[in-house]
Structure formats: structure tokens, C-alpha cells
C-alpha positions in Angstrom: -15.0 20.0 -18.1 -13.9 22.9 -16.0 -11.7 23.1 -13.0 -8.6 21.3 -12.0 -8.5 17.6 -12.8 -8.0 15.4 -9.7 -4.7 13.7 -9.5 -4.6 9.9 -10.2 -3.9 8.2 -6.9 -2.0 4.9 -6.6 -2.8 3.2 -3.2 0.0 1.0 -1.9 -0.3 -1.1 1.2 3.1 -1.2 2.9 4.5 -3.5 5.5 8.1 -4.5 6.2 8.3 -7.0 3.3 10.7 -6.5 0.4 7.8 -7.0 -2.1 5.9 -4.0 -0.5 8.9 -1.8 -1.2 8.9 -3.1 -4.8 5.2 -2.2 -5.1 5.9 1.3 -3.6 8.8 1.9 -6.0 6.6 0.9 -9.0 3.7 3.1 -7.8 6.0 6.1 -7.3 7.5 5.7 -10.8 4.0 5.2 -12.3 2.7 8.3 -10.5 5.7 10.3 -11.6 5.1 9.4 -15.3 1.3 10.1 -15.1 1.3 13.2 -13.0 -0.3 11.3 -10.2 0.3 10.8 -6.5 0.9 7.9 -4.1 -1.0 7.1 -1.0 0.7 4.6 1.4 -1.4 2.7 3.8 0.2 1.0 6.7 -2.0 -1.3 8.8 -1.6 -2.1 12.5 -3.3 -5.4 13.1 -5.1 -6.1 16.4 -3.4 -8.5 18.7 -4.9 -12.1 18.8 -4.8 -12.1 22.6 -6.4 -9.8 25.1 -4.0 -8.5 27.7 -4.6 -6.0 30.5 -5.8 -2.7 28.9 -2.6 -0.8 29.4 -0.4 -3.7 28.1 -2.6 -4.1 25.0 -2.5 -0.4 24.3 1.3 -0.4 24.7 1.7 -3.3 22.3 -0.5 -1.7 19.7 1.3 1.6 20.0 4.6 -0.1 19.6 3.3 -1.9 16.5 2.0 1.4 15.1 5.3 3.2 15.6 7.1 0.3 13.9 4.8 0.4 10.9 5.1 4.2 10.7 8.9 3.8 10.8 8.9 1.2 8.1 6.5 3.2 5.9 8.5 6.5 6.4 11.8 4.8 5.7 10.5 3.0 2.5 8.7 6.1 1.2 11.4 8.6 2.0 14.0 7.3 -0.4 11.5 6.4 -3.1 9.6 9.7 -3.0 12.9 11.7 -2.9 14.0 9.7 -6.0 10.7 10.2 -7.9 9.6 13.6 -6.7 6.0 12.4 -6.3 3.5 13.7 -3.8 2.8 11.1 -1.2 0.4 10.8 1.8 1.0 8.2 4.6 -1.9 6.8 6.4 -1.7 4.3 9.3 -4.9 2.6 10.3 -5.7 -0.2 12.8 -7.6 -3.3 11.8 -7.6 -6.6 10.0 -5.6 -6.1 6.8 -8.1 -7.2 4.1 -11.1 -5.5 5.7 -9.2 -2.3 6.4 -8.0 -2.0 2.7 -11.5 -2.8 1.5 -13.1 -0.2 3.8 -10.4 2.4 2.8 -11.1 1.9 -0.9 -14.9 2.2 -0.5 -16.0 5.5 -1.9 -12.5 6.6 -3.0 -13.1 7.5 -6.6 -9.7 9.2 -6.8 -7.9 5.9 -6.4 -6.8 4.8 -9.9 -5.3 1.5 -8.7 -4.5 -0.6 -5.7 -0.8 -1.6 -6.1 0.2 -4.7 -4.2 3.5 -6.5 -4.1 3.5 -10.3 -4.5 6.1 -12.4 -2.7 8.7 -13.7 -5.1 7.9 -17.3 -4.2 5.3 -19.3 -2.3 2.0 -17.7 -1.2 1.6 -14.2 -2.9 0.3 -12.8 0.4 -3.2 -12.4 1.9 -4.0 -9.1 0.1 -3.0 -10.5 -3.3 -4.9 -13.7 -2.7 -8.0 -11.9 -1.5 -8.2 -9.0 -4.0 -7.6 -11.4 -7.0 -10.1 -14.0 -5.7 -13.8 -14.2 -5.5 -14.5 -10.5 -4.9 -12.1 -9.1 -7.5 -15.0 -8.1 -9.7 -16.5 -5.9 -6.9 -13.5 -3.6 -6.5 -13.9 0.1 -7.2 -10.5 0.2 -9.1 -8.0 -2.1 -10.9 -5.5 -4.1 -8.9 -1.8 -4.0 -10.0 0.2 -6.9 -8.8 3.9 -6.2 -8.8 6.1 -9.3 -8.6 8.5 -8.9 -5.7 11.3 -10.4 -7.8 11.5 -7.4 -10.2 14.7 -5.4 -10.3 14.9 -1.6 -10.7 15.7 -1.7 -14.4 12.7 -3.9 -15.2 10.5 -1.8 -12.9 11.5 1.3 -14.8 10.6 -0.3 -18.1 7.2 -1.5 -16.9 6.1 1.7 -15.0 
């Protein structure tokens, strides 16, 4: 097999939850240990209501900026710490469908890394991607418990 081997990519979906940061930290450490890279997907969800066009656009832009800020802040410290190459993507859409569409045809993605809430519902992405359609995914799903501390994350990654 000639040529340069494509880097293994870990896709992390990030919002402003603590468990998303745990998943990002795990993915960055894993990528660092395997010579891989991290892709961080932030999703701006459409509003449930329809406002006047300008107001709707302003709300969505505000949400996009907030998500970009959350992603940048979370990734900055973690990437600096791990030295891993990272790419930040912000897309608009319903979360589950956006992640599914993003993964379609992405053979470089080695794993979808999701953080599960420490208690209660694990979150819509974990529930969906480990449910009925789990067998149709183009890559494995890694579910990182949101309750894991740094030392344990280091052991596991």
C-alpha cells in the first residue's frame, strides 16, 4: 500500500454540556496516542418558532456564535494540552439528522465519540446512535461517561 496513510479521525459532537467536554478530552487523548486527529462538530438547532425573517436570522446567528465560542473554548485548552490536530465545524440543523448526514460517506472517521450525561437520560445522540439504527452506522460509537475524571480518562484512552 503506497502513499501516506490517512489519519484516523475521531468525531466529537460538542455543546455546552460538561459531558461533551469529557468526550472531547477523551477523543483528543486517544488521537494523540494513535497519531490521529479530532473533528469537533457544533450544531446550531433551528428555532421551534418562526419569527420575522430578520429576527429569526439574528437569533440563529447568536446561537451559532455561542456554539462557536463554546467549541473554541473547550477545544483550545484540550488541544493545547494534547497537541492534536483539530478541525472545528459548525452546522445548522436538527442534531441527530445533522450528525447522521455528516457521517455519511466519511470513511476517515474512525469513531463517533459521544459524552453521556452522568445521570438521568444519556442525551438524544447517545439514545439515538445506540438504539435501533446503531447497526447501520459507518463507524463505531464510543460513549464516554460524563462522570469520568481526568486520571481515569487517561487510563482508558
